[in-house]
C-alpha atoms as a printed R data frame, in Angstrom:
    type eleno elety resid chain resno      x       y      z
1   ATOM     1    CA   MET     A     1 15.172 -58.230  1.808
2   ATOM     2    CA   LYS     A     2 12.243 -56.489  3.469
3   ATOM     3    CA   GLU     A     3 12.503 -58.258  6.837
4   ATOM     4    CA   PHE     A     4 15.574 -59.265  8.795
5   ATOM     5    CA   LEU     A     5 16.486 -60.363 12.297
6   ATOM     6    CA   VAL     A     6 18.612 -58.288 14.644
7   ATOM     7    CA   GLU     A     7 19.395 -58.211 18.338
8   ATOM     8    CA   CYS     A     8 16.849 -56.305 20.447
9   ATOM     9    CA   PRO     A     9 18.561 -53.315 22.114
10  ATOM    10    CA   LYS     A    10 16.536 -53.890 25.321
11  ATOM    11    CA   CYS     A    11 16.431 -57.639 26.004
12  ATOM    12    CA   LYS     A    12 19.221 -58.823 23.625
13  ATOM    13    CA   ARG     A    13 16.954 -61.466 22.041
14  ATOM    14    CA   GLU     A    14 15.711 -61.780 18.464
15  ATOM    15    CA   ALA     A    15 13.881 -58.780 17.039
16  ATOM    16    CA   LEU     A    16 12.388 -58.251 13.606
17  ATOM    17    CA   VAL     A    17 13.114 -55.206 11.447
18  ATOM    18    CA   THR     A    18 10.690 -54.523  8.608
19  ATOM    19    CA   VAL     A    19 11.256 -52.043  5.764
20  ATOM    20    CA   ASP     A    20  9.416 -51.144  2.575
21  ATOM    21    CA   SER     A    21 12.597 -51.226  0.510
22  ATOM    22    CA   PRO     A    22 16.017 -52.712  1.343
23  ATOM    23    CA   TYR     A    23 17.687 -49.667 -0.241
24  ATOM    24    CA   TRP     A    24 15.613 -47.022  1.531
25  ATOM    25    CA   GLN     A    25 15.426 -47.975  5.206
26  ATOM    26    CA   GLU     A    26 14.286 -44.637  6.618
27  ATOM    27    CA   ASN     A    27 10.802 -46.031  7.273
28  ATOM    28    CA   GLY     A    28 11.990 -49.224  8.998
29  ATOM    29    CA   LYS     A    29 10.568 -50.430 12.284
30  ATOM    30    CA   LEU     A    30 12.048 -52.775 14.890
31  ATOM    31    CA   THR     A    31  9.697 -55.016 16.871
32  ATOM    32    CA   CYS     A    32 10.691 -57.491 19.581
33  ATOM    33    CA   ARG     A    33  8.240 -60.265 20.298
34  ATOM    34    CA   ASN     A    34 10.007 -61.136 23.547
35  ATOM    35    CA   CYS     A    35  9.888 -57.795 25.437
36  ATOM    36    CA   MET     A    36  7.444 -55.979 23.105
37  ATOM    37    CA   HIS     A    37  9.964 -53.165 22.506
38  ATOM    38    CA   SER     A    38  9.528 -51.265 19.230
39  ATOM    39    CA   GLU     A    39 11.175 -48.270 17.618
40  ATOM    40    CA   LYS     A    40 11.256 -46.528 14.263
41  ATOM    41    CA   ALA     A    41 14.385 -45.984 12.164
42  ATOM    42    CA   VAL     A    42 13.781 -42.244 12.094
43  ATOM    43    CA   ASP     A    43 14.254 -42.192 15.899
44  ATOM    44    CA   LEU     A    44 17.773 -43.602 15.519
45  ATOM    45    CA   VAL     A    45 19.296 -40.506 13.893
46  ATOM    46    CA   ARG     A    46 21.963 -38.931 16.128
47  ATOM    47    CA   TYR     A    47 24.330 -35.990 15.856
48  ATOM    48    CA   LYS     A    48 27.924 -35.558 16.926
49  ATOM    49    CA   SER     A    49 28.728 -31.933 17.773
50  ATOM    50    CA   VAL     A    50 32.346 -30.958 17.107
51  ATOM    51    CA   VAL     A    51 34.123 -27.735 18.065
52  ATOM    52    CA   LYS     A    52 37.706 -27.362 16.791
53  ATOM    53    CA   ARG     A    53 39.116 -23.909 17.447
54  ATOM    54    CA   HIS     A    54 41.993 -21.836 18.714
55  ATOM    55    CA   CYS     A    55 41.386 -20.203 22.074
56  ATOM    56    CA   ASP     A    56 41.198 -16.425 21.753
57  ATOM    57    CA   ASN     A    57 42.885 -16.077 25.156
58  ATOM    58    CA   CYS     A    58 45.869 -18.476 25.099
59  ATOM    59    CA   ARG     A    59 45.915 -19.113 21.309
60  ATOM    60    CA   LYS     A    60 46.197 -22.902 21.739
61  ATOM    61    CA   GLU     A    61 44.158 -25.231 19.564
62  ATOM    62    CA   PHE     A    62 41.570 -27.540 21.132
63  ATOM    63    CA   GLU     A    63 38.823 -29.898 19.999
64  ATOM    64    CA   THR     A    64 35.685 -30.925 21.877
65  ATOM    65    CA   VAL     A    65 33.371 -33.691 20.641
66  ATOM    66    CA   ILE     A    66 29.917 -34.306 22.103
67  ATOM    67    CA   PRO     A    67 28.439 -37.528 20.662
68  ATOM    68    CA   ASN     A    68 24.953 -39.044 20.687
69  ATOM    69    CA   GLN     A    69 22.821 -35.890 20.515
70  ATOM    70    CA   LYS     A    70 19.213 -36.445 19.410
71  ATOM    71    CA   GLU     A    71 19.018 -32.950 17.877
72  ATOM    72    CA   LYS     A    72 21.409 -30.565 16.179
73  ATOM    73    CA   VAL     A    73 23.070 -28.154 18.584
74  ATOM    74    CA   ASP     A    74 23.214 -24.473 17.609
75  ATOM    75    CA   GLU     A    75 25.664 -23.306 20.296
76  ATOM    76    CA   ILE     A    76 27.948 -24.913 22.875
77  ATOM    77    CA   THR     A    77 29.494 -23.105 25.829
78  ATOM    78    CA   ILE     A    78 32.756 -24.789 26.781
79  ATOM    79    CA   PRO     A    79 35.962 -23.864 28.607
80  ATOM    80    CA   CYS     A    80 39.376 -23.965 26.977
81  ATOM    81    CA   PRO     A    81 41.133 -27.095 28.274
82  ATOM    82    CA   HIS     A    82 44.420 -25.162 28.441
83  ATOM    83    CA   CYS     A    83 43.550 -21.891 30.196
84  ATOM    84    CA   GLY     A    84 39.941 -22.378 31.351
85  ATOM    85    CA   THR     A    85 38.464 -19.371 29.513
86  ATOM    86    CA   THR     A    86 34.799 -20.117 28.728
87  ATOM    87    CA   ARG     A    87 33.350 -19.175 25.350
88  ATOM    88    CA   THR     A    88 30.266 -20.014 23.274
89  ATOM    89    CA   TYR     A    89 30.901 -21.637 19.896
90  ATOM    90    CA   LYS     A    90 28.813 -22.810 16.947
91  ATOM    91    CA   PRO     A    91 29.641 -26.513 16.489
92  ATOM    92    CA   LYS     A    92 29.779 -28.620 13.358
93  ATOM    93    CA   ASN     A    93 26.955 -31.190 13.612
94  ATOM    94    CA   GLU     A    94 27.723 -34.553 11.989
95  ATOM    95    CA   GLU     A    95 24.713 -36.802 11.385
96  ATOM    96    CA   TYR     A    96 24.878 -40.541 11.852
97  ATOM    97    CA   LYS     A    97 22.415 -43.334 12.435
98  ATOM    98    CA   ILE     A    98 22.506 -45.970 15.127
99  ATOM    99    CA   GLY     A    99 21.724 -49.324 13.573
100 ATOM   100    CA   TYR     A   100 21.575 -52.881 14.763
101 ATOM   101    CA   CYS     A   101 24.052 -55.528 13.839
102 ATOM   102    CA   LEU     A   102 22.691 -58.628 12.199
103 ATOM   103    CA   SER     A   103 24.878 -60.562 14.605
104 ATOM   104    CA   PRO     A   104 24.854 -63.015 16.328
105 ATOM   105    CA   LEU     A   105 21.752 -64.214 14.608
106 ATOM   106    CA   ILE     A   106 23.232 -64.654 11.133
107 ATOM   107    CA   GLY     A   107 26.908 -65.252 11.699
108 ATOM   108    CA   CYS     A   108 28.692 -61.980 12.487
109 ATOM   109    CA   THR     A   109 31.898 -62.608 14.440
110 ATOM   110    CA   LYS     A   110 31.641 -59.645 16.839
111 ATOM   111    CA   SER     A   111 30.170 -59.830 20.354
112 ATOM   112    CA   GLU     A   112 26.457 -60.318 21.010
113 ATOM   113    CA   LYS     A   113 26.023 -56.806 22.401
114 ATOM   114    CA   GLN     A   114 27.286 -55.202 19.228
115 ATOM   115    CA   ILE     A   115 25.638 -52.136 17.757
116 ATOM   116    CA   CYS     A   116 26.651 -50.769 14.377
117 ATOM   117    CA   ASN     A   117 26.886 -47.076 13.553
118 ATOM   118    CA   THR     A   118 26.056 -46.034 10.012
119 ATOM   119    CA   LYS     A   119 27.327 -42.591  9.076
120 ATOM   120    CA   LEU     A   120 24.916 -40.785  6.786
121 ATOM   121    CA   GLY     A   121 26.453 -38.287  4.424
122 ATOM   122    CA   LYS     A   122 24.404 -36.134  2.076
123 ATOM   123    CA   TYR     A   123 25.811 -37.910 -0.968
124 ATOM   124    CA   ASP     A   124 27.043 -41.097  0.711
125 ATOM   125    CA   LYS     A   125 25.381 -43.907 -1.256
126 ATOM   126    CA   ASN     A   126 27.767 -46.489  0.167
127 ATOM   127    CA   GLN     A   127 26.942 -46.328  3.849
128 ATOM   128    CA   LYS     A   128 29.873 -47.634  5.872
129 ATOM   129    CA   ILE     A   129 29.128 -49.741  8.950
130 ATOM   130    CA   VAL     A   130 31.540 -49.379 11.858
131 ATOM   131    CA   HIS     A   131 31.400 -52.016 14.605
132 ATOM   132    CA   THR     A   132 31.786 -50.610 18.123
């Protein structure tokens, strides 16, 4: 399948996604004939920055997650949620890709405003789609 219909993220009407290969969708492009919105698949890569540490002041463990970053983050300055001490940490950046659900256009049972997140791992050949 080199072309398929999805829901436009702007106007929520039919949009066409075209790709060179159904197995390698990094060069895909979405085009909506209704609102003229277009975007490339490469622009849909996002990063989730995660800091999971023990505070060096109160020794309690905490975790902070900052989703939907367009670029990798080298450092994050955050306060400890327990004692308020502010420190700068190097986060773990997890890459994922925002995709479009084929629904409701071809029979998915989720809501019409559904967007699917595809987590991209370095060696993850079986990309899992999570409906939000």
